C-alpha positions in Angstrom: 206.9 44.5 169.7 207.8 48.2 169.1 211.1 49.0 167.4 213.9 49.2 170.0 214.8 52.6 168.7 211.4 53.9 169.9 211.3 54.9 173.6 207.6 55.5 173.3 204.9 54.7 170.8 201.4 56.2 171.1 198.4 53.9 171.3 196.4 53.5 168.0 194.3 56.6 167.5 196.0 58.5 170.4 198.9 60.1 168.5 198.6 63.9 167.9 197.8 64.6 164.2 197.7 67.9 162.4 194.8 69.1 160.2 194.3 67.3 156.9 195.4 68.8 153.7 198.7 70.2 154.9 202.0 69.5 153.1 202.9 66.9 155.8 199.5 65.1 155.8 200.2 61.3 155.9 203.7 61.8 157.3 204.4 60.0 160.6 207.4 61.7 162.1 209.0 60.3 165.3 210.4 63.0 167.6 213.8 62.7 169.4 213.3 61.9 173.1 214.9 65.1 174.3 212.1 67.3 172.7 208.7 67.6 174.4 205.4 66.5 172.9 202.5 67.2 175.2 201.1 64.0 176.8 204.2 61.9 175.9 207.1 61.0 178.2 210.4 62.7 177.7 213.3 60.6 179.1 216.3 62.5 177.7 218.0 59.2 177.2 217.7 57.9 180.7 214.4 56.4 182.1 215.2 57.8 185.5 214.9 61.3 184.1 211.4 60.6 182.6 208.5 63.1 182.9 205.3 63.6 181.0 205.5 66.7 178.9 202.7 69.3 179.5 203.5 71.4 176.4 204.6 70.7 172.9 207.9 72.1 171.6 207.3 75.0 169.1 209.2 73.2 166.4 207.1 70.1 166.8 204.0 72.2 166.8 205.0 73.5 163.4 205.1 70.0 162.1 201.7 69.3 163.5 200.3 72.5 162.0 201.6 71.2 158.6 199.5 68.0 159.0 202.1 65.6 160.4 201.3 62.8 162.8 203.6 62.5 165.8 203.4 58.9 166.9 206.6 58.0 168.7 209.8 59.2 170.4 213.3 58.0 169.4 216.2 57.0 171.6 218.8 59.7 172.3 222.1 59.7 174.2 221.6 60.9 177.8 220.9 64.7 177.7 222.3 64.6 174.1 225.8 64.7 175.7 227.6 62.2 173.4 227.7 61.0 169.8 226.8 57.5 171.0 223.9 56.2 173.1 225.0 53.3 175.2 224.0 53.1 178.8 222.3 50.6 181.2 218.6 50.6 181.1 218.1 51.4 177.4 218.5 49.3 174.2 221.9 49.4 172.6 221.4 50.0 168.9 223.7 49.2 166.1 224.2 50.9 162.7 222.2 49.2 159.9 224.9 50.3 157.6 227.8 49.0 159.8 226.6 46.0 161.8 228.2 45.8 165.3 229.2 49.4 165.2 227.8 52.6 166.8 225.0 54.3 164.9 226.3 57.6 166.2 224.3 60.2 168.3 222.9 61.9 169.9 220.0 61.5 167.5 220.7 57.8 167.5 217.3 56.2 167.2 216.2 58.7 164.6 219.1 57.6 162.3 218.4 53.9 162.9 214.7 54.0 162.1 215.3 56.0 158.9 218.3 53.7 157.9 216.3 50.5 158.3 213.2 51.8 156.6 211.0 51.9 159.7 210.4 55.7 159.2 210.5 57.8 156.1 211.8 60.7 158.1 212.7 61.5 161.8 213.2 64.6 163.8 216.6 65.2 165.5 218.5 68.0 167.3 222.1 68.9 166.8 224.4 70.9 169.0 227.7 69.7 167.6 226.9 67.1 165.0 224.1 65.2 166.7 222.1 64.8 163.5 224.9 64.7 160.9 227.2 62.2 162.7 224.5 59.5 163.0 223.5 60.3 159.4 227.0 59.4 158.4 227.2 56.4 160.7 224.0 55.0 159.3 224.5 56.2 155.7 221.4 58.4 155.5 220.8 62.2 155.0 220.8 64.5 158.0 220.0 68.3 157.9 220.8 70.7 160.7 218.8 73.9 160.4 220.2 77.3 161.1 220.0 78.5 164.7 221.2 81.4 166.8 222.1 79.0 169.5 224.4 75.9 169.3 221.5 73.4 169.4 219.4 73.3 166.3 216.4 71.2 165.1 216.5 69.2 161.9 215.6 65.9 160.2 217.0 62.6 159.1 215.7 61.2 155.8 216.6 58.9 153.0 216.9 61.6 150.4 217.2 65.4 149.9 213.8 65.7 148.1 212.0 64.8 151.3 213.8 67.6 153.1 212.2 70.1 150.8 208.8 68.8 151.8 209.6 68.7 155.5 210.9 72.2 155.5 208.4 73.6 153.1 211.2 75.3 151.1 211.0 75.8 147.4 213.9 74.9 145.1 215.7 78.1 144.3 216.9 79.2 140.9 220.2 77.5 140.0 223.3 79.6 140.3 227.1 79.1 140.2 228.5 78.7 143.7 231.9 78.8 145.2 232.6 75.6 147.2 235.6 75.1 149.4 237.0 71.5 149.7 238.4 70.7 153.1 239.6 67.2 154.0 241.8 68.2 156.9 240.0 68.3 160.2 239.0 71.6 161.8 238.7 71.0 165.5 241.1 68.0 165.4 243.6 66.6 162.9 242.8 62.9 162.6 244.1 60.7 159.8 241.2 60.6 157.4 240.4 57.2 156.0 241.4 57.0 152.3 237.9 56.1 151.1 236.3 59.0 153.0 238.7 61.5 151.6 238.3 60.0 148.1 234.5 60.3 148.3 234.9 64.1 149.0 237.4 64.5 146.2 235.1 62.6 143.8 232.2 64.9 144.6 234.5 68.0 144.4 235.4 66.9 140.8 231.8 66.4 139.8 230.7 69.7 141.3 233.5 71.5 139.6 231.8 71.0 136.3 229.1 73.5 137.3 230.6 75.5 140.2 233.8 77.1 141.3 235.5 74.5 143.5 238.6 75.5 145.5 240.8 73.8 148.1 240.8 75.3 151.5 242.7 74.6 154.8 241.6 74.9 158.4 241.4 78.6 159.4 244.2 79.8 161.6 242.1 80.1 164.8 240.4 76.7 164.5 242.0 75.2 167.6 241.0 78.3 169.5 237.5 77.9 168.3 237.5 74.3 169.6 238.5 75.5 173.1 235.7 78.0 173.1 233.2 75.4 171.8 234.3 73.1 174.7 233.6 76.0 177.1 230.2 76.6 175.7 229.2 72.9 175.7 230.5 72.2 179.2 228.9 75.3 180.6 225.5 74.1 179.6 225.9 71.2 182.0 226.8 73.3 185.1 223.4 72.8 186.9 222.7 69.3 185.7 222.3 66.4 188.1 224.6 63.7 186.7 222.7 60.9 188.3 224.7 57.7 187.6 226.5 59.0 184.4 230.2 59.4 184.9 230.6 61.3 181.6 228.0 63.9 182.6 229.5 64.1 186.1 232.8 65.1 184.4 231.0 67.7 182.3 229.5 69.2 185.4 232.8 69.4 187.2 234.4 70.9 184.1 231.6 73.5 183.9 232.1 74.5 187.6 235.8 75.1 186.9 235.1 77.7 184.2 235.8 81.3 185.0 233.7 84.3 184.0 236.7 85.3 181.8 236.6 82.0 179.9 232.8 82.2 179.4 233.1 85.8 178.1 236.0 84.9 175.8 233.9 82.1 174.3 231.0 84.5 173.7 233.3 87.1 172.1 235.0 84.6 169.9 231.7 83.1 168.7 230.3 86.5 167.7 233.5 87.3 165.7 233.7 83.8 164.1 231.5 84.4 161.0 233.5 87.3 159.8 236.8 85.6 160.7 236.0 82.5 158.7 234.4 84.3 155.8 237.7 86.3 155.4 239.9 83.3 155.4 237.8 80.8 153.4 235.8 83.2 151.1 233.4 80.4 149.9 229.7 79.9 149.8 229.8 76.4 151.3 232.4 73.9 152.6 232.6 70.3 151.4 234.2 67.9 153.8 233.9 64.4 155.1 231.2 64.0 157.9 233.3 61.6 159.9 237.0 60.8 159.5 236.7 57.0 159.6 234.1 54.3 159.8 232.0 54.0 163.0 233.9 52.3 165.7 232.5 49.1 167.3 229.9 49.3 170.0 231.5 49.8 173.4 234.4 51.9 172.0 233.5 55.3 173.3 232.0 54.2 176.7 235.2 52.3 177.5 237.2 55.6 177.4 237.7 57.9 180.4 235.3 60.9 180.1 237.9 63.5 179.0 239.5 61.1 176.6 236.0 60.2 175.2 235.1 63.9 174.7 238.2 64.5 172.5 237.9 61.1 170.8 234.4 62.0 169.6 235.7 65.3 168.2 238.6 63.3 166.6 235.9 61.1 164.8 234.0 64.1 163.5 236.2 67.3 163.5 234.1 69.3 160.9 230.5 69.4 162.0 230.7 71.5 165.2 232.0 74.6 163.5 228.7 75.1 161.8 226.9 75.0 165.1 229.2 77.8 166.3 228.4 79.7 163.1 224.7 79.0 163.4 224.4 78.2 159.7 222.6 75.2 158.1 224.6 72.1 157.3 223.8 68.7 155.8 225.3 65.2 155.8 224.8 63.0 152.7 226.0 60.0 154.5 229.8 60.4 154.7 230.1 63.7 152.9 229.2 67.0 154.5 228.1 70.4 153.1 228.2 73.3 155.5 226.9 76.8 154.6 228.8 80.0 155.0 226.8 82.2 152.7 224.0 80.0 151.5 220.4 80.1 152.7 218.8 76.8 153.8 217.0 76.3 150.4 220.2 77.1 148.5 222.2 74.5 150.6 219.5 71.9 150.0 219.6 72.6 146.3 223.4 72.1 146.3 222.9 68.9 148.4 220.3 67.6 145.9 222.7 68.2 143.1 225.5 66.4 145.0 223.1 63.5 145.7 222.3 63.1 142.0 226.0 63.3 141.0 226.9 60.7 143.6 224.0 58.4 142.5 222.7 58.1 146.0 
């Protein structure tokens, strides 16, 4: 029987494989089931939406060109809309690290197969935390790559070293960095579980032996950014058929209520955000929790009304989405998060590898 986190597994000998000798030769990398691989079904988290892809997504093509084998697709929340993946007609997965609890989402299956050892690495996408939240909920590593749009590709793995191989990046020369420590939420102000705040403070102390580490607070316009993030996310669902999904139906209705003035304001704010945050935080990277508290039990988020659920998901993870707005790389080492303001992808990975060693992960 295939793993329940896989929505499709290629027949033996039928999986696309890149040329031998590449850096990813021997790697079998499952792809999130919202990303196309030619000849494989894409369901976007709902079997009723299934179609067979005619072309392979350019990001997946890069993996194939590097020698990877693409053998399977992994479960996602429907259309990547939520940080959980529970709906009729698909398996309900639980976190290997927190049995009985949500493994997060929307890259749900990807996190589960890495956490339980089925896959060494898995592909994911992230428009507001969809790689990093399940990484925290399953206690694995999740990297969101930089992107000029909210959605970004990335990977879930068991360690940072594998991310250097997956990306093809070279470890940069070590340098002293300025790291901001932020334990107060950005897009919401939840009460952060003591253990999760303590994990961040512990890492901050260890990093302080080599780097300049400073305390920072949420920037003044953070709630305004959340409103504009909400506009951008909901607008992307304007022309979507909600089918039988009440949550997506709510997003569609919210999108139709948006005015051109609101959309333009969100675009203007997003363009100004990098300079605004750089001026107030003045750090190379931000260290925070990934999630404010342990993953809630299965059934928690689906039981909420759609609007309540939307804000509850942000309440659970109020740090990740700002780095989607900025378009910068960000990484979750389980429950601790490092988001770049001025670091390149390789520099962020180098800092994350150092943090991983210091934490003894």
